ZAKOL-883380 format. One line per 4 residues: for each residue x, y, z of N, C-alpha, C, O, CB. Coordinates in Angstrom, 3 decimals, padded with zeros to 6 digits. Each point is the difference from the previous one (the first is absolute). Glycine has a CB too. Layout:
ZAKOL-883380
X:Y:Z:X:Y:Z:X:Y:Z:X:Y:Z:X:Y:Z; ...
end
This chain:
ZAKOL-883380
079.589:097.374:049.621:-001.295:000.235:-000.511:-000.038:000.723:-001.264:000.783:000.948:000.054:-001.501:-000.987:002.145; 000.090:-000.042:-003.354:000.013:000.673:-001.054:-001.034:001.220:000.294:-001.065:-000.131:000.603:001.802:-001.999:-002.068; -000.230:003.330:000.930:-000.547:001.260:000.417:-000.903:000.581:-001.258:000.744:000.103:-000.976:001.401:000.338:002.672; -003.122:-000.141:-001.921:-000.897:000.183:-001.120:-000.431:001.767:000.082:-000.807:000.393:000.842:-000.201:-003.336:-000.727
001.532:003.692:-000.899:-000.415:001.361:-000.029:-001.297:-000.209:-000.918:000.072:-000.530:-001.109:002.422:001.825:001.428; -003.591:-000.867:000.204:-001.420:000.018:-000.951:-000.177:001.462:-000.373:-000.418:000.694:000.927:-000.922:-002.728:000.315; 001.599:002.755:-002.577:-000.317:001.001:-000.275:-001.521:000.175:-000.786:-000.318:-000.602:-001.025:002.911:000.802:001.224; -003.318:000.636:000.439:-001.324:-000.024:-000.376:-000.652:001.404:-000.023:000.505:001.026:000.455:-000.561:-003.329:000.459
-001.162:002.179:-001.524:-000.839:001.436:000.268:-001.484:-000.648:000.497:-000.262:-001.084:-000.521:001.554:002.886:-001.651; -002.215:-001.305:003.048:-001.203:-000.475:000.498:-000.971:000.362:-001.371:-001.103:-000.534:-000.114:001.640:000.951:003.033; -000.061:000.459:-003.858:-000.831:000.343:-001.094:-000.077:-000.982:-001.061:-000.926:-000.012:-000.811:001.409:002.184:001.334; 000.589:-003.089:-000.529:000.139:-000.759:-001.056:-000.959:-001.292:-000.059:-000.130:-000.712:000.995:002.456:001.676:-000.976
-003.022:-001.247:-001.285:-000.824:-001.170:-000.244:000.828:-001.131:000.102:-000.396:-001.044:000.518:-001.119:002.191:-001.922; 002.838:-000.972:000.860:000.776:-001.353:000.199:000.408:-000.431:001.106:000.289:-001.181:000.192:000.345:001.529:-001.910; -000.551:000.691:002.701:000.255:-000.293:001.196:-000.967:-000.711:000.952:000.225:-000.874:000.838:001.076:002.621:-001.354; -002.479:-001.116:000.149:-001.505:-000.699:000.429:000.108:-001.508:-000.514:-000.112:-000.975:000.743:-001.496:003.325:-001.076
001.845:-002.405:-001.057:-000.144:-001.333:-000.254:001.271:-001.111:000.384:-000.076:-001.228:000.032:-001.501:002.338:-001.848; 002.491:-000.435:002.031:001.092:-001.028:000.853:-000.439:-000.268:001.336:000.440:-001.008:000.554:001.524:001.904:-001.695; -002.769:-000.141:001.747:-000.542:-000.446:001.267:000.843:-000.675:000.974:001.134:000.435:000.199:-002.987:-000.578:-001.412; 001.409:-000.904:001.860:000.658:-000.906:000.957:001.188:-000.719:-000.333:000.774:-000.425:000.857:-002.807:000.227:-000.153
002.197:000.050:-001.993:000.935:-001.034:-000.608:001.383:000.267:000.488:000.592:-000.954:000.504:-001.992:000.710:-002.580; 002.060:001.500:001.997:001.275:000.257:000.068:000.213:-000.241:001.661:001.075:-000.434:000.415:-000.938:002.176:-002.724; -001.281:-001.415:003.243:000.167:-000.171:001.490:000.184:-001.533:000.062:000.940:-000.478:000.635:-002.453:002.589:000.247; 000.640:-002.869:-001.525:000.099:-001.586:-000.001:001.345:-000.426:-000.489:000.509:-000.969:000.563:-002.977:000.696:-001.030
003.050:000.802:-000.405:001.310:-000.727:-000.585:000.707:000.278:000.844:000.728:-000.919:000.373:-000.809:000.962:-002.517; 000.223:001.220:002.811:001.086:000.414:001.017:000.061:-000.766:001.080:001.101:-000.267:000.481:-001.293:002.329:-001.069; -001.059:-002.574:001.188:-000.323:-000.730:001.427:000.520:-001.385:-000.385:000.749:-000.612:000.762:-003.050:001.972:000.161; 001.896:-001.881:-002.148:000.441:-001.425:-000.268:001.437:-000.070:-000.141:000.499:-001.110:000.185:-002.569:000.596:-001.297
002.892:001.549:000.801:001.467:-000.167:-000.301:000.722:000.466:001.384:001.222:-000.147:000.038:-001.449:000.644:-002.811; -000.371:000.007:003.816:000.484:000.590:001.151:000.741:001.296:-000.065:000.935:000.339:000.726:-000.912:-002.515:-000.084; -000.667:002.966:-001.780:000.705:001.115:-000.502:-000.892:001.130:000.880:-001.135:-000.199:000.433:002.006:-000.807:-003.118; -000.079:002.247:002.845:-000.533:001.070:000.801:-000.334:000.843:-001.155:000.792:-000.009:-000.943:000.535:-000.167:003.231
-002.447:000.949:-002.360:-000.476:001.023:-000.684:-000.390:001.160:000.336:-000.816:000.109:000.916:000.483:-001.564:-001.733; 000.850:002.627:000.122:-000.143:001.494:000.578:-000.786:000.567:-001.141:000.330:-000.312:-001.144:001.984:000.647:002.592; -003.242:000.404:-001.256:-000.725:000.904:-000.738:000.455:001.289:-000.353:000.156:000.832:000.894:-001.638:-001.960:000.015; 001.764:001.468:-002.322:000.590:001.414:-000.320:-001.030:000.536:-000.916:000.152:-000.127:-001.215:002.425:-000.403:001.413
-003.839:001.249:000.406:-000.808:000.872:-000.814:000.765:001.154:-000.524:000.917:000.494:000.656:-002.837:-001.168:000.620; 001.548:001.144:-002.507:000.801:001.100:-000.591:-000.925:000.652:-001.071:-001.009:-000.629:-000.318:003.351:-000.569:000.735; -002.104:002.338:-000.971:-000.647:000.780:-000.877:000.346:-000.586:-001.424:000.996:000.426:-000.585:-000.950:001.634:002.218; -000.755:-002.918:-002.139:000.087:-000.612:-001.356:000.243:001.340:-001.163:000.951:-000.034:-000.782:-002.750:-002.245:001.649
000.942:003.276:-000.853:000.197:001.215:-000.804:001.624:000.366:-000.034:000.678:000.062:-001.026:-003.214:000.821:001.730; 002.934:-000.690:000.454:001.381:000.539:000.034:000.965:-001.089:-000.401:001.015:000.270:-000.642:-001.612:001.372:002.458; 000.317:-002.765:-001.475:000.993:-001.376:-000.423:-000.063:-000.046:-001.765:000.996:-000.201:-000.694:-001.739:-001.545:003.250; -000.436:001.943:-003.011:-000.191:-000.053:-001.636:000.783:001.203:-000.483:000.630:-000.124:-001.050:-003.108:-000.959:000.975
002.508:002.280:000.752:000.468:001.387:-000.633:001.736:-000.510:-000.059:000.768:000.142:-000.951:-002.941:002.056:002.223; 002.449:-002.795:000.022:001.581:-000.266:-000.070:000.352:-001.200:-000.585:001.180:-000.001:-000.350:-000.865:001.176:002.261; -000.905:-002.182:-002.139:000.486:-001.017:-000.806:-000.612:-000.149:-001.390:000.084:-001.075:-000.595:000.381:000.048:002.683; -001.070:002.070:-002.607:-000.237:-000.276:-001.548:-001.422:-000.626:-000.365:-000.305:-000.422:-001.116:002.867:-000.003:000.942
-003.369:000.437:001.286:-001.456:-000.674:000.082:-000.830:001.506:-000.471:000.435:001.137:-000.187:-000.096:-003.400:002.563; -001.667:001.696:-002.460:-000.951:000.904:-000.667:-001.340:-000.107:000.826:-000.635:-001.052:-000.080:001.766:000.751:-002.335; -001.569:001.278:003.163:-001.449:-000.351:000.830:-001.147:-000.187:-000.950:000.007:000.406:-001.162:000.653:001.040:003.174; -001.705:-002.128:-001.399:-001.014:-000.538:-000.649:-000.593:001.344:-000.720:-000.315:-000.207:-001.172:-000.081:-001.967:002.892
000.212:003.315:-001.323:-000.829:000.941:-000.758:000.914:000.400:-001.459:-000.545:000.456:-001.006:-000.711:000.571:003.518; 002.582:-001.267:-002.410:000.688:000.612:-001.039:000.335:-001.216:-001.086:000.700:000.274:-000.975:000.298:001.714:002.665; -001.465:-003.216:-001.520:000.358:-001.068:-000.832:-001.003:000.046:-001.228:-001.092:000.568:000.021:002.053:-001.988:002.013; -000.371:000.673:-003.203:-000.615:-000.100:-001.138:-001.234:-000.678:000.080:-000.013:-000.860:000.881:002.019:001.000:-001.823
-003.063:-000.018:000.284:-001.400:-000.548:000.244:000.265:-001.508:-000.308:-000.724:-000.770:000.630:-000.791:002.994:-001.332; 002.279:-002.698:-000.019:000.064:-001.386:-000.274:000.800:-000.810:001.380:-000.194:-001.160:000.361:000.241:001.798:-003.260; 000.769:000.239:003.431:000.295:-000.557:001.527:-000.845:-000.134:000.984:-000.065:-000.935:000.797:001.736:001.745:-001.147; -002.526:000.423:000.277:-001.082:-000.030:000.946:-001.067:-001.263:-000.296:-000.453:-000.724:000.887:000.782:003.429:-000.672
-000.619:-002.811:-001.558:-001.025:-001.064:-000.185:000.545:-001.338:000.357:-000.751:-000.820:000.527:-000.305:002.121:-002.319; 002.316:-001.592:001.546:000.673:-001.194:000.267:-000.043:-000.402:001.474:-000.238:-001.131:000.424:001.650:001.657:-002.355; -001.070:000.886:002.857:000.002:-000.158:001.456:-001.381:-000.740:000.509:-000.001:-000.953:000.779:001.549:003.175:-000.607; -002.781:-001.592:-000.771:-001.055:-000.474:000.337:-000.408:-001.455:-000.081:-000.672:-000.633:000.814:000.394:002.735:-001.279
000.887:-002.569:-000.832:-000.209:-001.365:-000.389:000.659:-000.965:000.924:-000.479:-001.088:000.320:000.298:001.836:-002.607; 001.329:-000.258:002.692:001.017:-000.824:001.035:-000.482:000.000:001.299:000.216:-000.934:000.774:001.728:001.527:-001.955; -002.670:000.525:001.509:-000.590:000.109:001.180:-001.319:-001.284:000.254:-000.153:-000.825:000.901:000.952:003.685:-001.148; -001.519:-002.584:-000.870:-000.853:-001.043:-000.115:000.266:-001.525:-000.281:-000.898:-000.802:000.257:-000.066:002.717:-000.809
002.043:-002.303:000.084:000.382:-001.193:-000.212:000.621:-000.532:001.375:-000.229:-001.177:000.281:000.510:001.701:-002.833; 000.519:000.279:003.469:000.546:-000.273:001.033:-001.145:-000.177:001.080:-000.040:-000.977:000.747:002.180:002.126:-001.586; -003.053:-000.137:000.859:-000.969:-000.099:000.999:-000.806:-001.343:-000.256:-000.366:-000.628:000.994:000.259:003.254:-000.744; -000.190:-003.104:-001.500:-000.702:-001.246:-000.238:000.930:-001.046:000.564:-000.388:-000.730:000.911:-000.890:001.532:-003.018
002.562:-000.906:001.569:000.855:-000.844:000.570:000.407:-000.535:001.366:000.373:-001.142:000.266:-000.021:002.031:-001.981; -000.508:000.255:002.610:000.311:-000.003:001.346:-001.385:000.203:000.803:000.014:000.073:001.229:002.457:000.846:-001.735; -003.608:-000.834:-000.197:-001.220:000.109:000.770:-000.202:001.189:000.988:-000.710:-000.057:001.003:000.798:-002.323:-001.256; 000.535:003.325:-000.106:-000.007:001.362:000.638:-000.635:000.993:-000.738:000.547:000.370:-001.039:001.383:-000.888:002.038
-003.158:001.101:-000.600:-000.759:001.077:-000.701:000.882:001.222:-000.188:000.620:000.468:000.955:-002.791:-001.297:000.031; 002.228:001.294:-002.066:000.649:001.513:-000.374:-000.726:000.822:-000.648:-000.442:-000.456:-001.055:002.322:-000.354:000.889; -002.243:002.156:000.488:-000.604:000.747:-000.926:000.943:000.769:-000.439:000.584:000.808:000.721:-002.604:-000.904:000.111; 002.310:-000.115:-002.300:001.022:000.671:-000.608:-000.065:001.725:000.070:000.952:000.753:-000.200:-000.912:-003.011:-001.307
-001.204:002.583:001.792:-000.281:001.546:-000.168:-000.552:000.566:001.196:-001.016:000.689:-000.084:000.573:-000.933:-002.258; 001.095:-000.005:003.641:-000.510:000.150:001.474:-000.376:001.875:000.064:000.740:000.842:-000.509:001.156:-003.343:001.772; -002.993:002.768:-000.637:-000.328:001.496:000.228:001.442:000.708:000.521:000.316:001.069:-000.523:-003.083:-001.601:001.241; 003.488:000.040:000.132:000.866:000.537:000.719:001.721:-000.119:-000.262:000.899:000.029:000.841:-003.028:-000.393:000.570
002.215:000.214:-002.951:001.370:-000.287:-000.365:000.177:000.854:-001.137:-000.810:-000.040:-000.925:000.942:-002.307:001.757; 001.017:003.241:-000.847:000.856:-000.240:001.284:-000.290:000.863:000.942:-000.738:000.951:-000.253:002.447:-001.730:-000.860; -001.160:000.582:002.390:-000.196:000.942:001.324:001.339:-000.045:000.338:000.960:-000.571:-000.517:-003.356:000.104:001.480; 002.266:001.227:000.070:001.655:000.310:000.666:000.259:-001.365:001.015:-000.630:-000.434:000.964:000.457:003.592:-000.786
001.304:-003.572:-000.819:000.536:-001.349:000.635:000.529:000.353:001.491:-000.177:-000.817:000.903:000.969:-000.224:-003.367; -000.253:002.059:002.661:000.606:000.331:001.330:-000.643:-000.203:001.141:000.679:-000.525:000.883:000.279:001.928:-001.938; -002.228:-001.109:001.346:-000.397:-000.556:001.169:-000.252:-001.366:000.252:000.223:-000.381:001.150:-000.910:002.283:-001.110; 000.240:-002.785:-000.925:000.047:-001.555:000.315:001.521:-000.312:000.115:000.410:-000.645:000.966:-002.679:-000.033:-002.335
002.986:001.059:000.542:001.495:-000.329:000.252:000.640:000.345:001.305:000.742:-000.811:000.554:-000.579:001.136:-002.846; -000.405:000.777:002.772:000.321:000.231:001.424:-000.560:-000.969:000.902:000.735:-000.577:000.801:-000.614:002.834:-001.275; -001.497:-002.515:000.411:-000.592:-000.974:001.016:000.800:-001.314:-000.275:000.323:-000.614:001.017:-002.826:001.707:-000.923; 002.838:-001.572:-001.166:000.743:-001.358:-000.239:001.240:000.240:000.830:000.373:-000.926:000.721:-001.238:000.318:-003.221
001.530:001.709:002.488:001.282:000.257:000.594:-000.235:-000.137:001.446:000.623:-000.824:000.669:000.204:002.343:-002.493; -001.784:-000.667:002.361:-000.103:-000.046:001.488:-000.605:-001.194:000.328:000.249:-000.384:001.143:-000.404:002.703:-000.859; -000.581:-003.036:-000.961:-000.464:-001.477:000.572:001.126:-000.883:000.036:000.059:-000.804:000.930:-002.322:000.939:-001.868; 003.232:-000.111:000.010:001.033:-001.134:-000.001:000.985:000.258:001.244:000.483:-000.965:000.592:-000.592:000.671:-003.315
000.381:001.533:003.084:000.573:000.557:001.017:-000.272:-000.254:001.492:000.742:-000.108:000.976:-000.633:001.474:-002.701; -001.769:-001.438:001.508:-000.547:-000.235:001.252:-000.218:-001.586:000.515:-000.010:-000.398:001.165:-001.050:002.704:-001.724; 000.883:-003.100:-000.699:-000.194:-001.247:000.104:-001.378:-000.310:000.755:-000.688:000.883:000.511:003.229:-001.116:-000.649; -002.858:-001.128:000.145:-001.301:-000.379:001.010:-001.106:-000.154:-000.909:-001.076:-000.301:000.517:001.749:001.663:001.583
-000.618:-001.190:-003.590:-000.888:-000.175:-000.919:000.249:-000.951:-001.144:000.936:-000.795:000.077:-001.432:002.886:000.646; -000.209:-002.055:-001.668:000.190:-000.879:-001.441:000.394:001.117:-001.149:-000.818:000.662:-000.640:-001.207:-002.680:001.267; 003.200:002.069:-000.722:000.372:000.880:-001.212:-000.487:-000.316:-001.162:-000.257:000.873:-000.829:002.037:-000.482:001.751; -001.993:-001.801:-001.173:-000.378:-000.515:-001.363:-001.681:000.331:-000.032:-000.507:000.227:-001.098:002.610:-002.357:000.950
-002.726:002.146:001.048:-001.341:000.061:000.216:-000.442:001.862:-000.490:-000.943:000.411:-000.676:001.113:-002.807:002.994; 000.999:003.187:-001.614:-000.138:001.273:000.018:000.039:000.362:-001.555:-000.915:000.615:-000.548:001.934:-000.325:003.013; 000.235:-000.772:-003.183:000.365:000.133:-001.332:-001.454:-000.204:-000.889:-000.512:000.848:-000.730:003.187:-001.774:001.273; -003.121:-000.284:-000.295:-000.951:-000.404:-000.711:-001.450:000.724:000.389:-000.943:-000.073:-000.787:002.427:-002.087:000.526
-001.583:002.800:001.418:-001.183:000.699:000.251:-000.056:001.488:-000.710:-001.066:000.592:-000.171:000.988:-001.990:002.411; 001.170:001.849:-002.574:000.412:001.055:-000.838:-000.432:-000.216:-001.290:-000.599:000.839:-000.673:002.398:-000.428:001.971; -001.471:-001.654:-001.694:-000.145:-000.368:-001.423:-001.490:-000.133:-000.230:-000.554:000.505:-000.977:002.828:-001.727:000.831; -002.859:000.576:001.011:-001.430:-000.381:-000.204:-000.939:001.235:000.205:-001.059:000.082:-000.622:001.592:-002.485:001.428
-000.158:003.282:000.006:-000.653:001.391:000.259:000.113:000.634:-001.498:-001.061:000.357:-000.512:001.826:000.010:003.301; 000.176:-000.236:-003.368:000.096:000.705:-001.257:-000.361:-000.520:-001.023:-000.733:000.665:-000.732:002.145:000.214:001.474; -000.979:-002.401:-001.196:-000.230:-000.525:-001.209:-001.507:-000.847:000.297:-000.503:-000.436:-001.035:003.381:000.340:000.239; -003.375:-000.086:001.616:-001.409:-000.738:000.124:-000.931:000.950:000.668:-001.093:000.105:-000.558:002.084:-002.468:000.781
-000.800:003.088:000.864:-001.053:000.606:000.629:-000.231:001.600:-000.279:-000.771:000.653:000.703:001.214:-002.517:000.985; 000.222:002.381:-002.674:-000.139:001.359:-000.365:000.277:001.050:001.415:-000.623:001.052:000.150:-001.228:-001.954:-002.234; 002.496:000.590:002.689:000.704:000.777:001.180:001.334:000.746:-000.284:000.729:-000.526:-000.840:-001.741:-001.216:002.246; 001.379:002.751:-000.895:001.011:000.861:-000.233:000.933:-000.131:001.070:-000.254:000.526:001.084:-001.129:000.921:-002.321
002.550:-002.159:001.034:000.778:-000.501:000.967:000.990:001.295:000.371:000.985:-000.215:000.705:-001.230:-002.455:-001.604; -000.019:003.940:000.440:000.719:001.130:000.755:-000.786:000.461:001.069:000.481:000.705:000.887:000.638:000.020:-002.816; -002.432:-001.113:001.902:-000.980:000.614:001.344:000.621:-000.867:001.276:000.515:-001.114:000.097:-003.162:001.583:-001.571; 002.381:000.455:002.274:000.371:-000.489:001.646:-000.884:-000.933:000.165:000.496:-001.085:000.304:000.229:003.130:000.830
-002.069:-002.012:-001.240:-000.907:-001.178:000.304:000.393:-001.365:-000.337:000.197:-000.961:000.744:-001.790:002.502:-001.043; 001.684:-001.414:-001.213:000.321:-001.122:-000.628:001.627:-000.850:000.569:000.145:-001.218:000.103:-001.788:002.591:-002.241; 002.444:-000.567:002.361:001.198:-000.267:000.449:-000.080:-000.782:001.532:000.634:-001.008:000.314:000.203:003.150:-001.860; -001.743:-001.424:002.348:-000.097:-000.405:001.545:-000.950:-001.214:-000.095:-000.025:-000.700:001.012:000.317:003.200:000.168
-001.083:-002.882:-002.219:-000.761:-001.232:000.024:000.912:-001.036:-000.415:000.123:-001.062:000.610:-002.273:002.129:-001.071; 002.875:-000.711:-000.719:000.975:-001.188:-000.297:001.059:-000.292:000.924:000.462:-001.141:000.005:-000.851:001.624:-002.163; 000.946:000.605:003.131:000.814:-000.632:000.948:-000.698:-000.779:001.065:000.513:-001.048:000.393:000.985:002.781:-000.868; -002.633:-001.307:000.976:-000.748:-000.656:000.900:-000.340:-001.465:-000.701:000.214:-001.013:000.666:-001.152:003.381:000.418
000.477:-002.464:-002.254:-000.315:-001.453:-000.477:001.089:-000.576:000.024:-000.165:-001.214:000.114:-001.511:001.576:-001.450; 003.164:000.062:001.261:000.891:-000.960:-000.016:000.652:000.027:001.220:001.230:000.044:000.053:-001.048:000.009:-002.320; -000.896:-000.076:003.273:000.537:000.073:001.676:000.884:000.888:000.520:000.656:-000.223:001.018:-000.868:-001.803:-001.108; 000.285:003.430:-000.817:000.932:001.057:000.540:-000.716:001.162:000.632:-001.101:000.297:-000.462:002.708:-000.917:-001.277
-001.184:001.213:002.599:-000.173:001.016:000.629:-000.671:001.073:-001.059:000.834:000.341:-000.838:001.122:-001.065:002.538; -003.260:001.353:-001.883:-000.299:000.871:-000.972:000.740:001.416:000.443:000.103:000.883:-000.851:-002.439:-002.228:000.240; 002.830:001.546:001.896:000.662:001.011:000.284:001.536:000.405:-000.853:000.600:001.074:-000.014:-002.021:-001.706:002.238; 001.711:-000.491:-002.802:001.256:000.020:-000.772:-000.057:000.933:-001.012:000.993:000.628:-000.367:-000.600:-002.820:000.804
-001.813:002.362:-001.051:-000.171:001.211:-001.018:000.477:001.193:000.608:000.404:000.819:-000.826:-002.373:-001.747:-000.231; 002.040:001.243:002.123:000.375:001.354:000.338:001.373:-000.113:000.694:000.490:001.088:000.301:-002.963:-000.262:-000.071; 003.030:-001.671:000.015:001.362:-000.071:000.448:001.268:000.044:-000.793:-000.232:-000.183:-001.195:-000.969:-000.885:002.584; 002.213:001.214:-001.168:001.044:-000.130:-000.877:000.016:000.839:-001.443:000.895:-000.300:-000.790:-000.865:-001.935:002.003
-000.768:003.041:-001.506:-000.235:000.286:-001.314:001.417:000.465:-000.589:000.443:-000.382:-001.083:-003.017:000.995:001.544; 003.190:000.231:000.382:001.528:000.573:-000.243:000.964:-001.115:-000.494:000.775:000.072:-000.953:-001.069:001.668:002.892; 000.088:-002.788:-001.096:001.008:-001.333:-000.120:-000.344:-000.621:-001.284:000.838:-000.508:-000.745:-000.688:-000.069:003.287; -001.546:000.638:-002.803:-000.314:-000.863:-001.142:000.058:000.751:-001.270:000.046:-000.571:-001.090:-001.452:-000.805:002.506
001.404:002.810:-001.253:000.578:000.585:-001.111:001.445:-000.051:-000.480:000.345:000.019:-001.182:-002.046:001.166:001.800; 002.464:-001.248:000.390:001.536:-000.074:-000.187:000.256:-001.448:-000.455:000.819:-000.208:-000.896:-000.204:002.018:002.776; -001.303:-002.844:-001.280:000.139:-001.413:-000.661:-000.313:-000.098:-001.432:000.738:-000.533:-000.829:-001.317:-000.354:002.924; -000.492:001.401:-002.322:-000.661:-000.046:-001.445:000.946:000.398:-000.822:000.342:-000.710:-000.946:-002.532:001.184:001.521
002.827:000.897:-000.293:001.156:000.675:-000.918:001.142:-000.889:-000.076:000.557:-000.172:-001.084:-001.155:002.487:001.728; 001.028:-002.940:000.487:000.873:-000.968:-000.138:-000.002:-001.258:-000.814:000.954:-000.391:-000.673:-000.814:001.365:002.491; -001.325:-001.584:-001.692:-000.520:-001.085:-000.872:000.248:000.335:-001.371:000.639:-000.798:-000.686:-002.354:000.207:002.247; 001.291:001.679:-002.057:000.234:000.538:-001.403:001.356:-000.204:-000.360:000.269:-000.642:-001.016:-001.945:002.322:001.226
002.756:-001.094:000.680:001.193:000.095:-000.344:000.861:-001.419:000.122:000.988:-000.223:-000.700:-001.358:002.721:001.352; -000.141:-003.400:000.314:000.569:-001.446:000.109:-000.600:-000.699:-001.379:000.743:-000.718:-000.670:-000.701:000.556:003.592; -001.260:000.372:-003.273:-000.436:-000.827:-001.069:000.885:000.597:-001.267:000.325:-000.934:-000.733:-002.917:000.417:001.802; 002.899:001.324:-001.368:000.795:000.456:-000.901:001.521:-000.514:000.003:000.575:-000.513:-000.961:-002.198:002.364:001.087
002.066:-001.651:000.930:001.500:-000.695:000.480:-000.069:-001.236:-000.353:000.980:-000.489:-000.563:-000.510:001.709:002.489; -001.690:-002.052:-001.672:000.346:-001.585:-000.044:-000.726:-000.393:-001.452:-000.104:-001.193:-000.285:000.088:000.587:003.246; -000.453:001.568:-003.819:-000.301:-000.618:-001.407:-001.214:-000.247:-000.133:-000.309:-000.925:-000.751:002.164:-000.017:000.549; -002.935:001.728:000.922:-001.254:-000.432:-000.018:-000.674:001.330:-001.043:000.438:001.144:000.124:-000.388:-002.683:002.613
-000.903:001.278:-003.520:-000.745:000.764:-000.940:-001.431:-000.165:-000.166:-000.504:000.533:-000.989:002.450:-000.557:000.001; -002.689:-000.626:001.792:-001.315:-000.511:000.009:-000.412:-000.498:001.113:000.890:-000.241:000.817:-000.674:-000.133:-002.786; -001.383:000.119:002.297:-000.640:-000.688:001.226:-000.937:-001.080:-000.697:-000.292:000.183:-001.182:000.321:002.019:002.925; -000.451:-003.168:-001.162:000.909:-000.299:001.278:001.459:-000.580:-000.390:000.217:-000.402:-001.142:-002.447:-000.166:002.521
003.122:000.549:-000.465:001.260:-000.338:-000.226:000.741:-000.728:001.294:-000.045:000.492:001.128:-000.030:001.486:-002.862; 000.635:-002.985:001.480:000.606:-000.511:001.177:001.411:-000.315:-000.147:000.440:-000.689:-000.921:-002.530:-000.137:001.508; 002.899:001.425:000.480:001.412:-000.083:-000.268:000.530:-000.703:001.238:-000.270:000.252:001.174:000.426:001.885:-002.680; 000.735:-003.167:000.961:000.934:-000.799:001.060:001.447:000.224:-000.446:000.424:-000.486:-001.048:-002.192:-001.450:001.541
002.410:002.577:000.210:001.431:000.125:-000.282:000.150:000.879:-001.297:-000.437:001.150:000.038:000.969:-003.491:001.078; 000.039:001.883:-002.216:000.116:000.465:-001.317:-001.237:-000.379:-000.933:-000.282:000.672:-000.992:002.797:-000.836:001.372; -003.217:-000.947:000.008:-001.003:-000.222:-000.793:-001.294:000.737:000.211:-000.552:000.145:001.090:001.663:-002.126:-001.268; -001.610:002.512:-001.189:-001.325:000.792:-000.045:-001.060:-000.756:-000.657:000.135:-000.275:-001.192:001.070:002.369:001.104
-002.363:-002.503:000.802:-000.972:-000.554:-000.724:-001.465:000.853:-000.095:-000.701:000.310:000.964:002.017:-002.504:-000.273; -001.578:002.480:-002.097:-000.945:001.113:-000.084:-001.284:-000.714:-000.538:000.037:-000.875:-000.865:001.790:002.840:000.420; -002.997:-001.491:001.060:-001.312:-000.394:-000.636:-000.662:-001.219:000.784:000.691:-000.964:000.330:000.216:001.773:-002.679; -002.048:-000.748:002.590:-000.806:-001.022:000.737:-000.297:-001.103:-001.009:-000.522:-001.054:000.364:-000.552:002.775:001.268
001.401:-001.482:-002.883:000.151:-001.277:-000.791:001.183:-000.829:-000.167:000.016:-001.011:-000.703:-001.494:002.093:-000.296; 002.582:-000.582:001.735:001.096:-000.603:000.121:000.384:-000.371:001.216:001.189:-000.186:000.261:-000.757:001.165:-001.964; -001.542:-001.152:002.716:000.221:-000.522:001.413:000.715:-001.172:000.157:000.785:-000.245:000.916:-002.679:001.186:-000.421; 001.533:-001.802:-001.610:000.484:-001.411:000.263:001.665:000.075:000.038:000.642:-000.953:000.441:-002.890:-000.209:-001.741
002.791:002.169:000.885:001.458:000.094:-000.339:000.532:000.371:001.492:001.076:-000.416:000.431:-001.223:001.271:-003.208; -000.684:-000.074:003.466:000.447:000.177:001.493:-000.146:-001.339:000.830:000.844:-000.278:000.851:-001.616:002.785:-000.949; -000.173:-003.230:-000.126:-000.060:-001.172:000.624:001.147:-001.192:-000.451:000.482:-000.842:000.758:-003.025:001.612:-000.533; 002.806:-000.612:-001.523:001.270:-000.859:-000.465:001.426:000.469:000.609:000.917:-000.698:000.432:-002.214:000.325:-002.695
001.183:001.831:002.154:001.507:000.512:000.647:000.169:-000.456:001.315:001.011:-000.619:000.333:-000.980:002.702:-001.542; -001.027:-001.799:002.046:000.095:-000.352:001.375:000.157:-001.518:000.262:000.490:-000.398:001.057:-001.840:002.426:-000.628; 000.939:-002.854:-001.380:000.285:-001.340:000.058:001.319:-000.619:-000.532:000.216:-001.209:-000.080:-002.523:001.268:000.004; 003.311:001.108:-000.339:001.023:-000.311:-000.539:000.050:-000.312:-001.630:001.047:-000.147:-000.632:-000.740:-000.504:003.014
-001.397:000.593:-002.833:-000.060:-000.310:-001.422:000.063:001.191:-001.083:000.113:-000.205:-001.208:-001.426:-001.716:002.100; 001.221:003.241:-000.273:-000.027:000.931:-000.739:001.231:000.891:-000.078:000.010:000.974:-000.753:-002.262:-001.287:001.136
end
């Protein structure tokens, strides 16, 4: 069975726009997928990227255009300037890590829930109440927000090191063996690779 490592941040609008597609592709090909939430600011610092606040105005303006274009194409509303961006990605990431370990809910729905809260509903996904609501909405125990914080923090740090070791420099990225596929706009390559055509 192919194994997909999905490197992501719940803060990323591109992860939100990817939505359920990577999960559906994995299921179609009988592949397993493990989520690896990580700190993108730390990833950029280690791999030559630049956080949004430090980018040239031209790059910032183009990002907004791309968000609009992809939002229109996919039919997914995205506010390019949400009230609570950026925010601390760690609490939602820890919740994803805890939910994945606990099982019993819908991880795709949880990831979508965080994205919807941030990019559509003007909610802060670092807040405990928002995290609990997203967990419950995806069929998980809201108490996961309280449990396993130390394990979540340790896994979060390991995910960053694993990403760098495996050639990842941005999110969303999917890694299958030595193959790295970066960007929700390249998700067709994930499908093709799993089909044996990539």
